[in-house]
TISE-248587 format. One record per residue: residue in one letter; x, y, z negated of N, C-alpha, C in turn. Coordinates in steps of 0.1 Angstrom, whole numbers, plus 5000, padded with zeros to 4 digits. Each point is the difference from the previous one (the first is absolute). Layout:
# residues N
aXYZXYZXYZ ...
//
This chain:
# residues 443
x836163784390498650024999499449934988 x500449884997499549934989500350084987 x501350054999500450074989499150134998 x499750075012499250114999498649974995 x499549885005498649964995500049984985 x501049944995500149984985500150134993 x500850095006500250134994498650084999 x499349995011498750065000499049954990 x500149874998499149944989500550044987 x501350014998500650054987499550144997 x499950085011499650144998498650034998 x499149894999498650024997499950074986 x499050094999499850064986499849894990 x500550024988499949904990498549964997 x499250105000498649984996499349915011 x500450015012499549925011500449854998 x501349984996500549874997499249944989 x499850074989499249954989498649965004 x499450095008498649975005500049885008 x500949985009500149875008500149884991 x500850014990500249884991498849974992 x499350104995498749984993499049945009 x499850065012499049955009500349865004 x501349975002500349865004499649904988 x500350044988499649924989498549974999 x499350115003498549994999499549915012 x500650025012499549925011500449854998 x501249984995500449864998499049934990 x499650074990499149944989498749965007 x499550095008498749975007500149885009 x501149995008500249895009500149874993 x500750004988500149884992498749964994 x499250104997498649984994499049945010 x500050055012499049965009500449925012 x501350005002500649915011499350015013 x499850125006499450015013500949955011 x499449965011500849975012500550135006 x501250015004500650135005500549985014 x499550095008500550015014500950135001 x501249975003501050115001500350045014 x500050135004500250045014501250105000 x500949985009501050105002500450015015 x500850105004500450025014500250145002 x500750035011500350145003498850085005 x499149935007498750065005499049894999 x498750044999498949905001499549954987 x500650044988499649954987498650044997 x499650125001498750054995498949945009 x500349995013499049955009499749854997 x501149934998499949864996499249984987 x500350084990499350004987498550025002 x499650105008498650035003499349885007 x500749945010499449895007499849884991 x501049974992499949894991498850024990 x499950124995498950034991498749975006 x499850045013498749985007499749855001 x501049925002499849855002499749934986 x500650064989499849934987498950054992 x499650125002499150074990498649944998 x499549935010498749944999500149864994 x501249954997500249874994500650004986 x500750114997500750004987499950154994 x500250014987500250134995501450045002 x500250115008501350035005500350154997 x501350024997500550144998501250035008 x500150125006501150045008500550134995 x501350035003500450144996499450105010 x499650114994499450115007501150115002 x499750095010500850125003501549955001 x500950074993501449965001500549934987 x499149924994500449934988500849875003 x501150025007500849885004501450014995 x500350074990501350014994500149964986 x501150034993500349954987498950054989 x499450115003498950044992498649965005 x499850015013498749975006499649864999 x501049915002499649855000499649964986 x500750034989499549974987498650064997 x499850125004498750074998498949925008 x500349955011499149925008499649874992 x501049944995499849884992499150034988 x500350114993499150044989498650045005 x499950055012498850055005499750154996 x501050085000499950134995500750105009 x499650134999500650115008501150064991 x500950065007501150074992499550114991 x500650014989499650114991500750135003 x500950005009500750135004500650064988 x499750134998500650074988498950014989 x499049925001498950024990500149884990 x500350034988500149894989498749934998 x498950075001498749944998499849895011 x500350035012499949905011500949884998 x501250024995500849894997499549914988 x499250074991499349924990499049915006 x499350055010499049925007500749885007 x501250025005500749885006500349904989 x500450054989500449914989498749924995 x498950074999498749934996499649905010 x500250035013499649905010500949884999 x501350024997500949894998499549914989 x499750064989499549934988498749925004 x499250065007498749935004500349875008 x501050015010500349885007500749904992 x500750044990500749904991499049934992 x498950074996499049944991499049925008 x499650055012498949945007500449875007 x499249894998500349885006499549985014 x499250095005499449995013499950145007 x499749995013499950125007501250055008 x501249954997501250055007500049945014 x500550075010500049955014500749865001 x499549925008500649875003501250015009 x500050105009501150025009500450155000 x501350024999500650145002500750015013 x499750105008500850025012500950124998 x501349984999500950104996501050045011 x499850125005500950055010501350054992 x501149975005501350034993500950085009 x500250134996500950085008501450014993 x501049995008501450014995500850105009 x500950074994500850095008501549994996 x500349924990501349984995500449864996 x501249965001500449874996499749984985 x499449884997499749974986498550024997 x499350075009498650034997499149875000 x500249915011499249885001500449904989 x501249994996500449914990499350044987 x499950134998499350054988498549965000 x499350015011498649965001499949854997 x500949925007499949864999500349954986 x500650084992500449964986498849994991 x498950065004498849984991498749985007 x500049995014498849975007500149865007 x499349904995500149875006499149995012 x500549985012499249995012499649865003 x498849995007499649885006500050015015 x499850125005500150035014500950125002 x501049985009500950115004499950035014 x500050135004499850045014501150105003 x500649985012501050095005499650045014 x499650135001499350055012500950045011 x501150074996500950055011501350064993 x501050005008501350064995500550105011 x500150134996500650105009500850104992 x500350115006501050094994499450104989 x498749984996499550084990500849994987 x500350114993500850014988501449955002 x500550015012501349965003501150094993 x499550124996500950094993500749944988 x499349914994500549944987500549865002 x500249955012500549875003501250015010 x500849905000501250005009499549985015 x499049915002499549985013498749934999 x499349975012498749945000500149864994 x501149935002500149864994500050014984 x500550114995499950024985498650024996 x499250075008498650024997499349875000 x500349925010499349865002500449924988 x501250004995500549924989499250044987 x499850134998499350054988498649965001 x499350035011498649975001499749854999 x500949925006499749865000500149934987 x500550074990500049954986498649974996 x499050075005498649974997499549875004 x500349965013499549875005500949894994 x501250034997500949894994499649984986 x499350094993499649984987498749914998 x499349985012498849924999500449854998 x499349934990500449874997499649905011 x500549884999499849905010498549965003 x499250024990498649975001499250125005 x500750115004499350125005500250005015 x499850125006500150025015500750135003 x500950005009500650125005499550035015 x499450115002499450035013500850115006 x500649965012501150085006499750055014 x500350125003499950055014501349955008 x499949905007501149945007500350075013 x499350105004500450085011501250094997 x500250014987501150094995501349924998 x501150035007501249924999500750004987 x499950124993500650014986499249914990 x498849985002499249914991500449865003 x500149965013500449875004501449964994 x500950094999501349984994499949974985 x499050044993499949984986499249884996 x499549925009499149894997500749894992 x501349985002500749894994499949984985 x499950104992500049994986498649994994 x499049985008498650004995499649864995 x499549994988499649874994498649965004 x499150105001498649985003499749955014 x498849955002499649975014500050135008 x500549995012500050125009498950005010 x499250105001499050025010500450125009 x500249985013500550105008498850075008 x500250135003499050075008500650095009 x499350045011500650105009499449985014 x500750065010499649985014500849905007 x501149954993500849905007499449865001 x500449935010499449875003500149904988 x501050014992500249904990499350034987 x499450124999499350044987498849914998 x499849964987498949924997498750075000 x500050134997498850085002500450115010 x499450005011500550105011498850065007 x500450115007499150085008500349985015 x499049985008500150005015498950085006 x500250035013499050065008499450134994 x500850094996499650134994499450095011 x498850064997499450095010499550124993 x500250125006499550124995498650025005 x499150054990498650025004499750155000 x499050035009499650145001498550015001 x499450114996498650025001499750075014 x498750035003499650055013500750145003 x500450074990500750135002501549985001 x500549884999501549985001500750014987 x499350014989500650014986500449864995 x501150004994500549874994499049944990 x499749875002499149934990500749884995 x501350004997500649894993500649905010 x500449894994500749895007499249874999 x500149925011499549875000501349915002 x499949884994501249915002499549864996 x500949905002499849874996500949964989 x499449954989500749954988500349865002 x501349964999500449865001500649954987 x499349904994500649944988499349864998 x500749914993499549874997499349935011 x500650015012499549945013498650065004 x499750124995498850075004500350135008 x499150035009500250135007498650074998 x500150124993498850074996500050145006 x499150045008499950145005499650094989 x500750114999499650104990500050145006 x499350094993500050145004500150094987 x501050085000500150104989499850145005 x498850054998499650135006500750124995 x500649994988500650114993501550005002 x500649915008501449985001500450045015 x501050085001500450045014501449965004 x500849944991501349975003500349854998 x500849955010500349864999500749964986 x500950094996500849974988499150004987 x498850065001499049994989499449864998 x500149925011499549874999500749914991 x501350034997500849934990499249984987 x499350114996499350004987498949895000 x499349995011499049905002500649854999 x501149985006500749874999500449974986 x500550094993500449984986498849964992 x498950075002498749974993499549865003 x500249965012499549865003500949904993 x501350024999500949914993499650004985 x499750114994499750004986498649934998 x499150035009498749944999500049855000 x500849955010500249865001500649944987 x501050074994500649954988499049984989 x499250104998499050004989498749935004 x500049945012498949915005498650085000 x500050125005498850075001499349955013 x498750035001499249975012500550095011 x500849955010500650085010499150075010 x498849935002499050065009499550144994 x499749994987499650124993501250104999 x501249954997501150094998500350085013 x499949935012500350065012498950105004 x498849984996498950105001500350124992 x500549984988500450114991501150085006 x501049935007501150075006499650105011 x498849985005499650105011499850144994 x499850014987499950134993501450064997 x501049935003501450054996500350135006 x500450094992500650135004501350034993 x501050055007501250034994499850114990 x500950004989499950114991500250145006 x499650114994500150135006501450035004 x500150065011501450045005500749895007 x499449895003500649895007499349965013 x500350075010499349975013498550015000 x499550104993498550025000499650105010 x498849975006499450095010499250104993 x500250135004499250114995499650095011 x498850055000499550095010500650144998 x500650065010500650134999499250115007 x500550124999499350115007499949985015 x499150075006499850005015499849855005 x499349924992499849865004501249925003 x501150034993501249925001500049894990 x501049915001500149884991501450004995 x500149994986501350004994500349864994 x501249965002500549884993500850054988 x499549984989500750054987500949894995 x501350025002501049904994501050084992 x499450094991500850094993500549954986 x499749884996500349964987501550004998 x500749945009501549995000500549975013 x501450005002500549975013501549954999 x500249905008501449955002500149985015 x501249985006500149985014499149885005 x500049894993499249895004498550035000 x499550064990498550034999499750115011 x500950095002499750115010500049945014 x501049925003500049935013498749925002 x499649934990498749925001498850095003 x500050124993498950095002500050065015 x501250035004500250055014499649905010 x500349874998499749895009498449995001 x499450014988498550005000499450125008 x500650114998499550125007500249985015 x501049945004500349985014499049915007 x499449914991499149905006498550045000 x499750104993498650054999499750105011 x498849985006499650095011499650144995 x500450105006499650144996500350105012 x499250115000500250105010501450064999 x500450034987501350074998500549944986 x501349984999500649944988501050104994 x499850034987500950094993500649934988 x501350014999500749954989500550114990 x499649994987500550094990500849924990 x501350025001500949914991500850084991 x500049964987500950074990501249924997 x500950064993501349944996499749874992 x501049915001500049874992501150014989 x499649974988501050024989500549864995 x500950004991500649884994500649905010 x500650055010500749925010501549994998 x500550084991501449994997500950035013 x501049925002500950025011499349985014 x498949935000499249975012499150115004 x500050114993499050115002500150055014 x501250045005500150065013499649905011 x500549884999499749905010498649965000 x499350004988498649964999499250115007 x500350124998499250115006500250005016 x501349985004500349995014499249895007 x499949884993499349895005498550035003 x499450074990498650035001499850105011 x500850115001499850105010500349945014 x500949925001500349935013498849925005 x499449934991498849925003498950095005 x499850114994498950105004500350055014 x501350045002500350065013499949905011 x500049874997499949905010498549955002 x499250054991498549965000499250095009 x498749975000499150085009499250094991 x500650114995499350104991500150145006 x499050084997499850135006500750114992 x499949994987500650104991500749944989 x501250064996500749954988500250124991 x499649984988500150104989500849944989 x501250064997500949954990500150104988 x499949944988500050084988501249954991 x500950104997501149974992501350005008 x501150034992501350025007500649875006 x499749884994500649885005499449965014 x498750015001499449985013500450105011 x500150124996500550115009501449975005 x500949964991501349985004500149885010 x499249894997500049895009499550035014 x498950085000499450045013501050095008 x500650094994500950095007501249925006 x500449894993501149925005499649915012 x498649975001499649915010499250065012 x499450124997499250065011500850035012 x499549965011500750035013499050045010 x500550045012499150055010499149895006 x500449874997499249895006498849964991 x499850074988498949974992498750045006 x499049925000498750035007499050064990 x500450014987499150064990499950155003 x498750055001499850135005500450114990 x500049974988500450104990500549944987 x501050054994500549964987500050124991 x499349994988500050114991500749964987 x500750094994500749984987499450084989 x499949944988499550084989500849964987 x500250094991500849984988499249924990 x498650024999499249944990498649975005 x499349924993498649965005499050115000 x500150094990499050115000500150085013 x501250045003500350075012499549935013 x500349875000499649925012498549995001 x499349984989498649985001499350135006 x500450114996499450135004500150025015 x501249975006500250025014499449895008 x500149874996499549895007498550015002 x499350064991498550015000499650065013 x500850095006499650085012500249925013 x500749894999500449935013499249875002 x499249964990499249885001498850015009 x499849905009498950005009499149884998 x498950015007499049884999500749885006 x499949894993500549875005501449974996 x500750104993501449984996500149884990 x501049925001500349904989501350054994 x500050024987501150064992500549914990 x501349975000500649924989500850094991 x499749994987500750084990500749914991 x501450014998500749914992501350074995 x500449964988501250054994500249954986 x501250024994500249944986499150084990 x499849934989499150054989500450144997 x501350034998500550134996499750115010 x499749965013499750105010498650054999 x499149934993498750054997499250025014 x500149915009499550025013498450005000 x499449964989498650014999499550145001 x500950094996499750145001499750055014 x500749935010499750035014498649965003 x499649894996498649955003499050084994 x500250054988499150094993499650125009 x500950045008499850125009499249965013 x500049875003499549975014498849904999 x499449994988498749934999498950104998 x498849965004498850104999499850034985 x499450124998499750044986499049914993 x499249935008499049914995500649874994 x501349985004500749874996500550034986 x499849904991500550014986501449954999 x501050095000501449964999500349904989 x499450034988500349924988499649855002 x499149975010499549875002500749935011 x500650075009500649945012501650015000 x500650094992501450015000500749954988 x501249965001500849964988500550124992 x500449984988500650104991499150124998 x498849984996499050114998499750024986 x500749944991499850024985500550144996 x499650054989500450134995501550014999 x500649894995501550004998500750025014 x499549925010500650025013499750135006 x498850054999499650125006500950124995 x500549994988500850114994501449995006 x500449895005501449995005500150065014 x500950085002500350065013501149925007 x500050025014501049935007501450064997 x500949914997501450044997500949915009 x500850065009500849915008501049924992 x500049875003500849914992501550025004 
//
């Protein structure tokens, strides 16, 4: 697998390799010129949510910049450091990137004091590349699971690669780790920086207890209440826009970063009440026929799908419908991963199961038996087909979870089941012109 990863890097188009080298040089020059404090975030899931929560906590105290959209790779991260958008295939736009770079090299003031950089990796060597030119003061490891397993030997290999980030933080910095995750705990030995742990476990320094689901007078979900435990304090908090326990990890990370940068935590916790996950990550959307949709379409792995299913199981609703698409990049674990998810669904309290894609269909056909209490299971080849049919079965009070890998384009299902008055471009992920032109193609 490692050989294959190196081969895939070698097979990059030469012009992309040149562009990455140029952007790295430009980013490095800016970092040396302005020396911002850098918060680096990685993990299999939870990176973007952590980034957004940290930004909320810091933005009223410092000039802060974070990567936007999917600017979390070898091209996007340098562009974030420069503060520019990609030029795409437009030479004029790349000239604007160059001019912005020159501006920041000349200007002695105005550059952000803190950069929050989400770093995505999918192959061995990716994180080492980032750490070769990005000096971190704060490193965060959110979670390790089977995402991108296609390009790694096993989950431990993923943990080893991602942990390079927190091991690169110097002794005078801080590494903030989700110690609920066993793969993260195994990688703690080589960390030089001070370690701050977070999670639901009793030994975590920043932890959550007493989680409660909130509802309005009509029975609609109104977020979570919980107790935040840290530094010998117990603080009751309510996050009205958060519906899943695993989303609380982002708030814990933000508290750790806020403490490190010595912000006013009373104000920071008040700011956290406005926290919303990025589009496509466990967001509530009103659907047709007064239904409620949990939009978790940004991406999917067995771990994140099981977490979403667990959340669905705990929320009260008249009828619960699961719409699940295939999960990609699981390598040799693809079959077992899909089987694990479908098995969990069949054991849960759900009314309808709708599966999109050949992998989910195969897993369900292997597991479905006469003892399943789910009243109906529907299979579809693609999201467009699914959305058209599903529209006719939704009733008032239904709670609907929609999830699948990015390549499955499961947001197309939601487009078909939200009211015409709802602006899809504002509530759904992947609504840019570039994405809208891309049709579903089975991976």
